[in-house]
CHARMM internal coordinates of N, CA and C (Angstrom, degrees):
IC EDIT
DIST 1 N 1 CA 1.4553
DIST 1 CA 1 C 1.5276
ANGL 1 N 1 CA 1 C 108.37
DIST 1 C 2 N 1.3421
ANGL 1 CA 1 C 2 N 117.35
DIHE 1 N 1 CA 1 C 2 N 132.75
DIST 2 N 2 CA 1.4661
ANGL 1 C 2 N 2 CA 119.67
DIHE 1 CA 1 C 2 N 2 CA 179.58
DIST 2 CA 2 C 1.5255
ANGL 2 N 2 CA 2 C 111.59
DIHE 1 C 2 N 2 CA 2 C -71.22
DIST 2 C 3 N 1.3229
ANGL 2 CA 2 C 3 N 114.92
DIHE 2 N 2 CA 2 C 3 N 149.26
DIST 3 N 3 CA 1.4637
ANGL 2 C 3 N 3 CA 120.07
DIHE 2 CA 2 C 3 N 3 CA 177.29
DIST 3 CA 3 C 1.5251
ANGL 3 N 3 CA 3 C 108.73
DIHE 2 C 3 N 3 CA 3 C -79.70
DIST 3 C 4 N 1.3253
ANGL 3 CA 3 C 4 N 116.96
DIHE 3 N 3 CA 3 C 4 N 134.86
DIST 4 N 4 CA 1.4567
ANGL 3 C 4 N 4 CA 121.97
DIHE 3 CA 3 C 4 N 4 CA -177.69
DIST 4 CA 4 C 1.5230
ANGL 4 N 4 CA 4 C 110.10
DIHE 3 C 4 N 4 CA 4 C -103.87
DIST 4 C 5 N 1.3297
ANGL 4 CA 4 C 5 N 116.30
DIHE 4 N 4 CA 4 C 5 N 140.73
DIST 5 N 5 CA 1.4580
ANGL 4 C 5 N 5 CA 121.96
DIHE 4 CA 4 C 5 N 5 CA -178.18
DIST 5 CA 5 C 1.5272
ANGL 5 N 5 CA 5 C 109.98
DIHE 4 C 5 N 5 CA 5 C -123.78
DIST 5 C 6 N 1.3191
ANGL 5 CA 5 C 6 N 117.37
DIHE 5 N 5 CA 5 C 6 N 148.22
DIST 6 N 6 CA 1.4646
ANGL 5 C 6 N 6 CA 120.14
DIHE 5 CA 5 C 6 N 6 CA 175.85
DIST 6 CA 6 C 1.5223
ANGL 6 N 6 CA 6 C 110.48
DIHE 5 C 6 N 6 CA 6 C -59.45
DIST 6 C 7 N 1.3309
ANGL 6 CA 6 C 7 N 115.61
DIHE 6 N 6 CA 6 C 7 N 156.16
DIST 7 N 7 CA 1.4498
ANGL 6 C 7 N 7 CA 117.95
DIHE 6 CA 6 C 7 N 7 CA -179.79
DIST 7 CA 7 C 1.5208
ANGL 7 N 7 CA 7 C 113.90
DIHE 6 C 7 N 7 CA 7 C -160.91
DIST 7 C 8 N 1.3145
ANGL 7 CA 7 C 8 N 113.56
DIHE 7 N 7 CA 7 C 8 N 166.15
DIST 8 N 8 CA 1.4601
ANGL 7 C 8 N 8 CA 123.90
DIHE 7 CA 7 C 8 N 8 CA 178.40
DIST 8 CA 8 C 1.5190
ANGL 8 N 8 CA 8 C 107.71
DIHE 7 C 8 N 8 CA 8 C -93.96
DIST 8 C 9 N 1.3134
ANGL 8 CA 8 C 9 N 117.44
DIHE 8 N 8 CA 8 C 9 N 110.70
DIST 9 N 9 CA 1.4735
ANGL 8 C 9 N 9 CA 120.23
DIHE 8 CA 8 C 9 N 9 CA -174.48
DIST 9 CA 9 C 1.5253
ANGL 9 N 9 CA 9 C 114.00
DIHE 8 C 9 N 9 CA 9 C -90.83
DIST 9 C 10 N 1.3462
ANGL 9 CA 9 C 10 N 117.65
DIHE 9 N 9 CA 9 C 10 N -9.73
DIST 10 N 10 CA 1.4651
ANGL 9 C 10 N 10 CA 118.62
DIHE 9 CA 9 C 10 N 10 CA -178.01
DIST 10 CA 10 C 1.5315
ANGL 10 N 10 CA 10 C 113.03
DIHE 9 C 10 N 10 CA 10 C -131.89
DIST 10 C 11 N 1.3083
ANGL 10 CA 10 C 11 N 117.74
DIHE 10 N 10 CA 10 C 11 N 18.75
DIST 11 N 11 CA 1.4728
ANGL 10 C 11 N 11 CA 124.41
DIHE 10 CA 10 C 11 N 11 CA 174.88
DIST 11 CA 11 C 1.5339
ANGL 11 N 11 CA 11 C 113.94
DIHE 10 C 11 N 11 CA 11 C 58.35
DIST 11 C 12 N 1.3422
ANGL 11 CA 11 C 12 N 116.79
DIHE 11 N 11 CA 11 C 12 N 38.76
DIST 12 N 12 CA 1.4647
ANGL 11 C 12 N 12 CA 120.75
DIHE 11 CA 11 C 12 N 12 CA 177.03
DIST 12 CA 12 C 1.5264
ANGL 12 N 12 CA 12 C 111.93
DIHE 11 C 12 N 12 CA 12 C -107.81
DIST 12 C 13 N 1.3281
ANGL 12 CA 12 C 13 N 116.62
DIHE 12 N 12 CA 12 C 13 N 11.38
DIST 13 N 13 CA 1.4648
ANGL 12 C 13 N 13 CA 123.91
DIHE 12 CA 12 C 13 N 13 CA 179.79
DIST 13 CA 13 C 1.5208
ANGL 13 N 13 CA 13 C 113.55
DIHE 12 C 13 N 13 CA 13 C 68.06
DIST 13 C 14 N 1.3288
ANGL 13 CA 13 C 14 N 118.05
DIHE 13 N 13 CA 13 C 14 N 20.13
DIST 14 N 14 CA 1.4640
ANGL 13 C 14 N 14 CA 123.81
DIHE 13 CA 13 C 14 N 14 CA 174.08
DIST 14 CA 14 C 1.5191
ANGL 14 N 14 CA 14 C 108.69
DIHE 13 C 14 N 14 CA 14 C -122.47
DIST 14 C 15 N 1.3186
ANGL 14 CA 14 C 15 N 116.33
DIHE 14 N 14 CA 14 C 15 N 142.49
DIST 15 N 15 CA 1.4603
ANGL 14 C 15 N 15 CA 121.62
DIHE 14 CA 14 C 15 N 15 CA -177.43
DIST 15 CA 15 C 1.5308
ANGL 15 N 15 CA 15 C 110.75
DIHE 14 C 15 N 15 CA 15 C -92.59
DIST 15 C 16 N 1.3178
ANGL 15 CA 15 C 16 N 116.14
DIHE 15 N 15 CA 15 C 16 N 86.25
DIST 16 N 16 CA 1.4596
ANGL 15 C 16 N 16 CA 121.34
DIHE 15 CA 15 C 16 N 16 CA 178.01
DIST 16 CA 16 C 1.5228
ANGL 16 N 16 CA 16 C 112.10
DIHE 15 C 16 N 16 CA 16 C -73.03
DIST 16 C 17 N 1.3063
ANGL 16 CA 16 C 17 N 116.04
DIHE 16 N 16 CA 16 C 17 N -32.35
DIST 17 N 17 CA 1.4688
ANGL 16 C 17 N 17 CA 121.35
DIHE 16 CA 16 C 17 N 17 CA -177.26
DIST 17 CA 17 C 1.5312
ANGL 17 N 17 CA 17 C 109.11
DIHE 16 C 17 N 17 CA 17 C -87.92
DIST 17 C 18 N 1.3120
ANGL 17 CA 17 C 18 N 116.22
DIHE 17 N 17 CA 17 C 18 N 82.29
DIST 18 N 18 CA 1.4632
ANGL 17 C 18 N 18 CA 121.98
DIHE 17 CA 17 C 18 N 18 CA -174.97
DIST 18 CA 18 C 1.5242
ANGL 18 N 18 CA 18 C 111.91
DIHE 17 C 18 N 18 CA 18 C -68.87
DIST 18 C 19 N 1.3240
ANGL 18 CA 18 C 19 N 117.45
DIHE 18 N 18 CA 18 C 19 N -38.14
DIST 19 N 19 CA 1.4628
ANGL 18 C 19 N 19 CA 120.08
DIHE 18 CA 18 C 19 N 19 CA -176.15
DIST 19 CA 19 C 1.5277
ANGL 19 N 19 CA 19 C 113.42
DIHE 18 C 19 N 19 CA 19 C -88.06
DIST 19 C 20 N 1.3197
ANGL 19 CA 19 C 20 N 118.35
DIHE 19 N 19 CA 19 C 20 N -4.38
DIST 20 N 20 CA 1.4556
ANGL 19 C 20 N 20 CA 121.81
DIHE 19 CA 19 C 20 N 20 CA 173.72
DIST 20 CA 20 C 1.5083
ANGL 20 N 20 CA 20 C 116.14
DIHE 19 C 20 N 20 CA 20 C 76.62
DIST 20 C 21 N 1.3294
ANGL 20 CA 20 C 21 N 118.28
DIHE 20 N 20 CA 20 C 21 N 21.64
DIST 21 N 21 CA 1.4633
ANGL 20 C 21 N 21 CA 119.45
DIHE 20 CA 20 C 21 N 21 CA -179.03
DIST 21 CA 21 C 1.5276
ANGL 21 N 21 CA 21 C 113.38
DIHE 20 C 21 N 21 CA 21 C -93.80
DIST 21 C 22 N 1.3383
ANGL 21 CA 21 C 22 N 116.99
DIHE 21 N 21 CA 21 C 22 N 6.13
DIST 22 N 22 CA 1.4515
ANGL 21 C 22 N 22 CA 120.66
DIHE 21 CA 21 C 22 N 22 CA 174.66
DIST 22 CA 22 C 1.5121
ANGL 22 N 22 CA 22 C 115.80
DIHE 21 C 22 N 22 CA 22 C 91.20
DIST 22 C 23 N 1.3269
ANGL 22 CA 22 C 23 N 117.52
DIHE 22 N 22 CA 22 C 23 N 4.26
DIST 23 N 23 CA 1.4657
ANGL 22 C 23 N 23 CA 120.77
DIHE 22 CA 22 C 23 N 23 CA 179.22
DIST 23 CA 23 C 1.5310
ANGL 23 N 23 CA 23 C 109.68
DIHE 22 C 23 N 23 CA 23 C -151.37
DIST 23 C 24 N 1.3216
ANGL 23 CA 23 C 24 N 115.78
DIHE 23 N 23 CA 23 C 24 N 163.04
DIST 24 N 24 CA 1.4650
ANGL 23 C 24 N 24 CA 121.89
DIHE 23 CA 23 C 24 N 24 CA 175.29
DIST 24 CA 24 C 1.5236
ANGL 24 N 24 CA 24 C 107.99
DIHE 23 C 24 N 24 CA 24 C -91.87
DIST 24 C 25 N 1.3255
ANGL 24 CA 24 C 25 N 116.33
DIHE 24 N 24 CA 24 C 25 N 122.19
DIST 25 N 25 CA 1.4591
ANGL 24 C 25 N 25 CA 120.80
DIHE 24 CA 24 C 25 N 25 CA 178.08
DIST 25 CA 25 C 1.5325
ANGL 25 N 25 CA 25 C 109.46
DIHE 24 C 25 N 25 CA 25 C -144.79
DIST 25 C 26 N 1.3096
ANGL 25 CA 25 C 26 N 116.21
DIHE 25 N 25 CA 25 C 26 N 177.27
DIST 26 N 26 CA 1.4595
ANGL 25 C 26 N 26 CA 120.61
DIHE 25 CA 25 C 26 N 26 CA -175.38
DIST 26 CA 26 C 1.5229
ANGL 26 N 26 CA 26 C 112.21
DIHE 25 C 26 N 26 CA 26 C -60.47
DIST 26 C 27 N 1.3212
ANGL 26 CA 26 C 27 N 117.82
DIHE 26 N 26 CA 26 C 27 N -31.85
DIST 27 N 27 CA 1.4596
ANGL 26 C 27 N 27 CA 120.83
DIHE 26 CA 26 C 27 N 27 CA 178.11
DIST 27 CA 27 C 1.5289
ANGL 27 N 27 CA 27 C 111.28
DIHE 26 C 27 N 27 CA 27 C -61.13
DIST 27 C 28 N 1.3295
ANGL 27 CA 27 C 28 N 117.81
DIHE 27 N 27 CA 27 C 28 N -32.48
DIST 28 N 28 CA 1.4595
ANGL 27 C 28 N 28 CA 120.99
DIHE 27 CA 27 C 28 N 28 CA 176.49
DIST 28 CA 28 C 1.5248
ANGL 28 N 28 CA 28 C 111.00
DIHE 27 C 28 N 28 CA 28 C -63.64
DIST 28 C 29 N 1.3206
ANGL 28 CA 28 C 29 N 116.50
DIHE 28 N 28 CA 28 C 29 N -42.89
DIST 29 N 29 CA 1.4624
ANGL 28 C 29 N 29 CA 121.22
DIHE 28 CA 28 C 29 N 29 CA 179.89
DIST 29 CA 29 C 1.5308
ANGL 29 N 29 CA 29 C 110.35
DIHE 28 C 29 N 29 CA 29 C -64.29
DIST 29 C 30 N 1.3273
ANGL 29 CA 29 C 30 N 116.79
DIHE 29 N 29 CA 29 C 30 N -45.02
DIST 30 N 30 CA 1.4706
ANGL 29 C 30 N 30 CA 121.08
DIHE 29 CA 29 C 30 N 30 CA 179.94
DIST 30 CA 30 C 1.5285
ANGL 30 N 30 CA 30 C 110.54
DIHE 29 C 30 N 30 CA 30 C -63.41
DIST 30 C 31 N 1.3174
ANGL 30 CA 30 C 31 N 116.25
DIHE 30 N 30 CA 30 C 31 N -44.97
DIST 31 N 31 CA 1.4679
ANGL 30 C 31 N 31 CA 119.84
DIHE 30 CA 30 C 31 N 31 CA -179.53
DIST 31 CA 31 C 1.5360
ANGL 31 N 31 CA 31 C 110.81
DIHE 30 C 31 N 31 CA 31 C -64.52
DIST 31 C 32 N 1.3261
ANGL 31 CA 31 C 32 N 117.02
DIHE 31 N 31 CA 31 C 32 N -40.82
DIST 32 N 32 CA 1.4582
ANGL 31 C 32 N 32 CA 120.74
DIHE 31 CA 31 C 32 N 32 CA 178.14
DIST 32 CA 32 C 1.5282
ANGL 32 N 32 CA 32 C 110.66
DIHE 31 C 32 N 32 CA 32 C -61.99
DIST 32 C 33 N 1.3128
ANGL 32 CA 32 C 33 N 117.24
DIHE 32 N 32 CA 32 C 33 N -44.88
DIST 33 N 33 CA 1.4607
ANGL 32 C 33 N 33 CA 121.21
DIHE 32 CA 32 C 33 N 33 CA 177.48
DIST 33 CA 33 C 1.5286
ANGL 33 N 33 CA 33 C 110.99
DIHE 32 C 33 N 33 CA 33 C -60.23
DIST 33 C 34 N 1.3175
ANGL 33 CA 33 C 34 N 116.94
DIHE 33 N 33 CA 33 C 34 N -45.80
DIST 34 N 34 CA 1.4629
ANGL 33 C 34 N 34 CA 121.00
DIHE 33 CA 33 C 34 N 34 CA -177.46
DIST 34 CA 34 C 1.5253
ANGL 34 N 34 CA 34 C 113.11
DIHE 33 C 34 N 34 CA 34 C -66.82
DIST 34 C 35 N 1.3178
ANGL 34 CA 34 C 35 N 117.67
DIHE 34 N 34 CA 34 C 35 N -28.94
DIST 35 N 35 CA 1.4630
ANGL 34 C 35 N 35 CA 121.35
DIHE 34 CA 34 C 35 N 35 CA -176.03
DIST 35 CA 35 C 1.5248
ANGL 35 N 35 CA 35 C 113.60
DIHE 34 C 35 N 35 CA 35 C -112.54
DIST 35 C 36 N 1.3163
ANGL 35 CA 35 C 36 N 117.92
DIHE 35 N 35 CA 35 C 36 N 15.33
DIST 36 N 36 CA 1.4646
ANGL 35 C 36 N 36 CA 121.82
DIHE 35 CA 35 C 36 N 36 CA -177.18
DIST 36 CA 36 C 1.5286
ANGL 36 N 36 CA 36 C 112.52
DIHE 35 C 36 N 36 CA 36 C -56.04
DIST 36 C 37 N 1.3161
ANGL 36 CA 36 C 37 N 117.54
DIHE 36 N 36 CA 36 C 37 N -36.59
DIST 37 N 37 CA 1.4670
ANGL 36 C 37 N 37 CA 121.71
DIHE 36 CA 36 C 37 N 37 CA -178.75
DIST 37 CA 37 C 1.5317
ANGL 37 N 37 CA 37 C 113.21
DIHE 36 C 37 N 37 CA 37 C -91.47
DIST 37 C 38 N 1.3094
ANGL 37 CA 37 C 38 N 117.76
DIHE 37 N 37 CA 37 C 38 N -1.26
DIST 38 N 38 CA 1.4678
ANGL 37 C 38 N 38 CA 122.04
DIHE 37 CA 37 C 38 N 38 CA -178.52
DIST 38 CA 38 C 1.5338
ANGL 38 N 38 CA 38 C 109.92
DIHE 37 C 38 N 38 CA 38 C -66.88
DIST 38 C 39 N 1.3340
ANGL 38 CA 38 C 39 N 117.82
DIHE 38 N 38 CA 38 C 39 N 138.80
DIST 39 N 39 CA 1.4697
ANGL 38 C 39 N 39 CA 120.39
DIHE 38 CA 38 C 39 N 39 CA 179.48
DIST 39 CA 39 C 1.5286
ANGL 39 N 39 CA 39 C 113.70
DIHE 38 C 39 N 39 CA 39 C -56.53
DIST 39 C 40 N 1.3197
ANGL 39 CA 39 C 40 N 118.36
DIHE 39 N 39 CA 39 C 40 N -33.03
DIST 40 N 40 CA 1.4637
ANGL 39 C 40 N 40 CA 120.30
DIHE 39 CA 39 C 40 N 40 CA -179.50
DIST 40 CA 40 C 1.5302
ANGL 40 N 40 CA 40 C 111.71
DIHE 39 C 40 N 40 CA 40 C -65.81
DIST 40 C 41 N 1.3159
ANGL 40 CA 40 C 41 N 117.57
DIHE 40 N 40 CA 40 C 41 N -28.65
DIST 41 N 41 CA 1.4602
ANGL 40 C 41 N 41 CA 122.23
DIHE 40 CA 40 C 41 N 41 CA 175.86
DIST 41 CA 41 C 1.5289
ANGL 41 N 41 CA 41 C 109.35
DIHE 40 C 41 N 41 CA 41 C -85.28
DIST 41 C 42 N 1.3195
ANGL 41 CA 41 C 42 N 117.05
DIHE 41 N 41 CA 41 C 42 N -44.72
DIST 42 N 42 CA 1.4601
ANGL 41 C 42 N 42 CA 121.76
DIHE 41 CA 41 C 42 N 42 CA -177.76
DIST 42 CA 42 C 1.5332
ANGL 42 N 42 CA 42 C 112.49
DIHE 41 C 42 N 42 CA 42 C -61.25
DIST 42 C 43 N 1.3276
ANGL 42 CA 42 C 43 N 117.38
DIHE 42 N 42 CA 42 C 43 N -38.09
DIST 43 N 43 CA 1.4664
ANGL 42 C 43 N 43 CA 121.31
DIHE 42 CA 42 C 43 N 43 CA -178.69
DIST 43 CA 43 C 1.5208
ANGL 43 N 43 CA 43 C 112.14
DIHE 42 C 43 N 43 CA 43 C -67.37
DIST 43 C 44 N 1.3155
ANGL 43 CA 43 C 44 N 116.99
DIHE 43 N 43 CA 43 C 44 N -27.67
DIST 44 N 44 CA 1.4698
ANGL 43 C 44 N 44 CA 122.12
DIHE 43 CA 43 C 44 N 44 CA -178.71
DIST 44 CA 44 C 1.5183
ANGL 44 N 44 CA 44 C 110.55
DIHE 43 C 44 N 44 CA 44 C -113.20
DIST 44 C 45 N 1.3161
ANGL 44 CA 44 C 45 N 117.69
DIHE 44 N 44 CA 44 C 45 N 38.22
DIST 45 N 45 CA 1.4633
ANGL 44 C 45 N 45 CA 123.28
DIHE 44 CA 44 C 45 N 45 CA -171.07
DIST 45 CA 45 C 1.5206
ANGL 45 N 45 CA 45 C 113.25
DIHE 44 C 45 N 45 CA 45 C -53.71
DIST 45 C 46 N 1.3278
ANGL 45 CA 45 C 46 N 118.55
DIHE 45 N 45 CA 45 C 46 N -32.47
DIST 46 N 46 CA 1.4699
ANGL 45 C 46 N 46 CA 120.73
DIHE 45 CA 45 C 46 N 46 CA -178.52
DIST 46 CA 46 C 1.5258
ANGL 46 N 46 CA 46 C 111.92
DIHE 45 C 46 N 46 CA 46 C -61.73
DIST 46 C 47 N 1.3242
ANGL 46 CA 46 C 47 N 116.94
DIHE 46 N 46 CA 46 C 47 N -27.24
DIST 47 N 47 CA 1.4596
ANGL 46 C 47 N 47 CA 120.34
DIHE 46 CA 46 C 47 N 47 CA 179.68
DIST 47 CA 47 C 1.5199
ANGL 47 N 47 CA 47 C 112.77
DIHE 46 C 47 N 47 CA 47 C -76.38
DIST 47 C 48 N 1.3349
ANGL 47 CA 47 C 48 N 117.10
DIHE 47 N 47 CA 47 C 48 N -12.79
DIST 48 N 48 CA 1.4620
ANGL 47 C 48 N 48 CA 122.12
DIHE 47 CA 47 C 48 N 48 CA -174.85
DIST 48 CA 48 C 1.5375
ANGL 48 N 48 CA 48 C 112.99
DIHE 47 C 48 N 48 CA 48 C -125.41
DIST 48 C 49 N 1.3160
ANGL 48 CA 48 C 49 N 117.25
DIHE 48 N 48 CA 48 C 49 N 11.22
DIST 49 N 49 CA 1.4712
ANGL 48 C 49 N 49 CA 121.29
DIHE 48 CA 48 C 49 N 49 CA -179.16
DIST 49 CA 49 C 1.5303
ANGL 49 N 49 CA 49 C 109.09
DIHE 48 C 49 N 49 CA 49 C -85.86
DIST 49 C 50 N 1.3215
ANGL 49 CA 49 C 50 N 116.17
DIHE 49 N 49 CA 49 C 50 N 73.37
DIST 50 N 50 CA 1.4566
ANGL 49 C 50 N 50 CA 121.90
DIHE 49 CA 49 C 50 N 50 CA -173.16
DIST 50 CA 50 C 1.5192
ANGL 50 N 50 CA 50 C 113.69
DIHE 49 C 50 N 50 CA 50 C -67.93
DIST 50 C 51 N 1.3213
ANGL 50 CA 50 C 51 N 118.41
DIHE 50 N 50 CA 50 C 51 N -25.65
DIST 51 N 51 CA 1.4631
ANGL 50 C 51 N 51 CA 119.67
DIHE 50 CA 50 C 51 N 51 CA 178.69
DIST 51 CA 51 C 1.5292
ANGL 51 N 51 CA 51 C 112.28
DIHE 50 C 51 N 51 CA 51 C -93.86
DIST 51 C 52 N 1.3304
ANGL 51 CA 51 C 52 N 117.16
DIHE 51 N 51 CA 51 C 52 N -4.16
DIST 52 N 52 CA 1.4564
ANGL 51 C 52 N 52 CA 121.73
DIHE 51 CA 51 C 52 N 52 CA 173.15
DIST 52 CA 52 C 1.5130
ANGL 52 N 52 CA 52 C 116.10
DIHE 51 C 52 N 52 CA 52 C 68.95
DIST 52 C 53 N 1.3350
ANGL 52 CA 52 C 53 N 117.78
DIHE 52 N 52 CA 52 C 53 N 26.61
DIST 53 N 53 CA 1.4627
ANGL 52 C 53 N 53 CA 119.76
DIHE 52 CA 52 C 53 N 53 CA -178.48
DIST 53 CA 53 C 1.5306
ANGL 53 N 53 CA 53 C 113.38
DIHE 52 C 53 N 53 CA 53 C -95.51
DIST 53 C 54 N 1.3233
ANGL 53 CA 53 C 54 N 117.72
DIHE 53 N 53 CA 53 C 54 N 6.28
DIST 54 N 54 CA 1.4566
ANGL 53 C 54 N 54 CA 120.65
DIHE 53 CA 53 C 54 N 54 CA 175.41
DIST 54 CA 54 C 1.5070
ANGL 54 N 54 CA 54 C 115.57
DIHE 53 C 54 N 54 CA 54 C 85.28
DIST 54 C 55 N 1.3322
ANGL 54 CA 54 C 55 N 117.29
DIHE 54 N 54 CA 54 C 55 N 10.21
DIST 55 N 55 CA 1.4586
ANGL 54 C 55 N 55 CA 121.25
DIHE 54 CA 54 C 55 N 55 CA 176.91
DIST 55 CA 55 C 1.5274
ANGL 55 N 55 CA 55 C 109.18
DIHE 54 C 55 N 55 CA 55 C -156.30
DIST 55 C 56 N 1.3220
ANGL 55 CA 55 C 56 N 115.87
DIHE 55 N 55 CA 55 C 56 N 165.45
DIST 56 N 56 CA 1.4641
ANGL 55 C 56 N 56 CA 120.49
DIHE 55 CA 55 C 56 N 56 CA 175.86
DIST 56 CA 56 C 1.5133
ANGL 56 N 56 CA 56 C 109.82
DIHE 55 C 56 N 56 CA 56 C -94.77
DIST 56 C 57 N 1.3205
ANGL 56 CA 56 C 57 N 115.71
DIHE 56 N 56 CA 56 C 57 N 133.48
DIST 57 N 57 CA 1.4547
ANGL 56 C 57 N 57 CA 121.26
DIHE 56 CA 56 C 57 N 57 CA 177.33
DIST 57 CA 57 C 1.5280
ANGL 57 N 57 CA 57 C 108.77
DIHE 56 C 57 N 57 CA 57 C -156.32
DIST 57 C 58 N 1.3162
ANGL 57 CA 57 C 58 N 116.32
DIHE 57 N 57 CA 57 C 58 N 178.03
DIST 58 N 58 CA 1.4622
ANGL 57 C 58 N 58 CA 121.15
DIHE 57 CA 57 C 58 N 58 CA -176.87
DIST 58 CA 58 C 1.5237
ANGL 58 N 58 CA 58 C 112.00
DIHE 57 C 58 N 58 CA 58 C -59.98
DIST 58 C 59 N 1.3204
ANGL 58 CA 58 C 59 N 117.74
DIHE 58 N 58 CA 58 C 59 N -29.59
DIST 59 N 59 CA 1.4638
ANGL 58 C 59 N 59 CA 120.28
DIHE 58 CA 58 C 59 N 59 CA 178.50
DIST 59 CA 59 C 1.5272
ANGL 59 N 59 CA 59 C 111.71
DIHE 58 C 59 N 59 CA 59 C -62.31
DIST 59 C 60 N 1.3264
ANGL 59 CA 59 C 60 N 118.40
DIHE 59 N 59 CA 59 C 60 N -27.58
DIST 60 N 60 CA 1.4656
ANGL 59 C 60 N 60 CA 120.62
DIHE 59 CA 59 C 60 N 60 CA 175.09
DIST 60 CA 60 C 1.5255
ANGL 60 N 60 CA 60 C 110.54
DIHE 59 C 60 N 60 CA 60 C -65.44
DIST 60 C 61 N 1.3114
ANGL 60 CA 60 C 61 N 116.78
DIHE 60 N 60 CA 60 C 61 N -37.42
DIST 61 N 61 CA 1.4729
ANGL 60 C 61 N 61 CA 121.15
DIHE 60 CA 60 C 61 N 61 CA 176.46
DIST 61 CA 61 C 1.5184
ANGL 61 N 61 CA 61 C 109.62
DIHE 60 C 61 N 61 CA 61 C -64.32
DIST 61 C 62 N 1.3174
ANGL 61 CA 61 C 62 N 117.19
DIHE 61 N 61 CA 61 C 62 N -44.65
DIST 62 N 62 CA 1.4614
ANGL 61 C 62 N 62 CA 122.01
DIHE 61 CA 61 C 62 N 62 CA 179.26
DIST 62 CA 62 C 1.5286
ANGL 62 N 62 CA 62 C 110.36
DIHE 61 C 62 N 62 CA 62 C -62.00
DIST 62 C 63 N 1.3216
ANGL 62 CA 62 C 63 N 116.48
DIHE 62 N 62 CA 62 C 63 N -44.68
DIST 63 N 63 CA 1.4647
ANGL 62 C 63 N 63 CA 121.26
DIHE 62 CA 62 C 63 N 63 CA 179.33
DIST 63 CA 63 C 1.5273
ANGL 63 N 63 CA 63 C 111.53
DIHE 62 C 63 N 63 CA 63 C -61.63
DIST 63 C 64 N 1.3322
ANGL 63 CA 63 C 64 N 117.03
DIHE 63 N 63 CA 63 C 64 N -42.04
DIST 64 N 64 CA 1.4596
ANGL 63 C 64 N 64 CA 120.63
DIHE 63 CA 63 C 64 N 64 CA 176.80
DIST 64 CA 64 C 1.5210
ANGL 64 N 64 CA 64 C 110.31
DIHE 63 C 64 N 64 CA 64 C -61.69
DIST 64 C 65 N 1.3143
ANGL 64 CA 64 C 65 N 117.60
DIHE 64 N 64 CA 64 C 65 N -42.53
DIST 65 N 65 CA 1.4609
ANGL 64 C 65 N 65 CA 121.75
DIHE 64 CA 64 C 65 N 65 CA 177.28
DIST 65 CA 65 C 1.5306
ANGL 65 N 65 CA 65 C 110.68
DIHE 64 C 65 N 65 CA 65 C -58.84
DIST 65 C 66 N 1.3203
ANGL 65 CA 65 C 66 N 117.17
DIHE 65 N 65 CA 65 C 66 N -42.81
DIST 66 N 66 CA 1.4603
ANGL 65 C 66 N 66 CA 121.04
DIHE 65 CA 65 C 66 N 66 CA -178.96
DIST 66 CA 66 C 1.5150
ANGL 66 N 66 CA 66 C 113.27
DIHE 65 C 66 N 66 CA 66 C -69.50
DIST 66 C 67 N 1.3336
ANGL 66 CA 66 C 67 N 117.57
DIHE 66 N 66 CA 66 C 67 N -18.35
DIST 67 N 67 CA 1.4649
ANGL 66 C 67 N 67 CA 121.16
DIHE 66 CA 66 C 67 N 67 CA 177.23
DIST 67 CA 67 C 1.5266
ANGL 67 N 67 CA 67 C 112.90
DIHE 66 C 67 N 67 CA 67 C -75.73
DIST 67 C 68 N 1.3167
ANGL 67 CA 67 C 68 N 116.09
DIHE 67 N 67 CA 67 C 68 N -14.59
DIST 68 N 68 CA 1.4815
ANGL 67 C 68 N 68 CA 119.48
DIHE 67 CA 67 C 68 N 68 CA -178.11
DIST 68 CA 68 C 1.5072
ANGL 68 N 68 CA 68 C 111.65
DIHE 67 C 68 N 68 CA 68 C -67.19
END
COOR INIT
IC SEED 1 N 1 CA 1 C
IC BUILD
């Protein structure tokens, strides 16, 4: 099975596809919520700052959900 990586599916410099399956779906929102505090997400916060406030917080999860 190939390894899947997060990615930017609409060229806006944000990684909406958290689970790496090539699309934005509910699993991306769940995975983002579960790993929001993970260093791999925190170190690359600009890729996941969906509300554009300069930091990662729960509102980024909500914003990602609303993008679906």
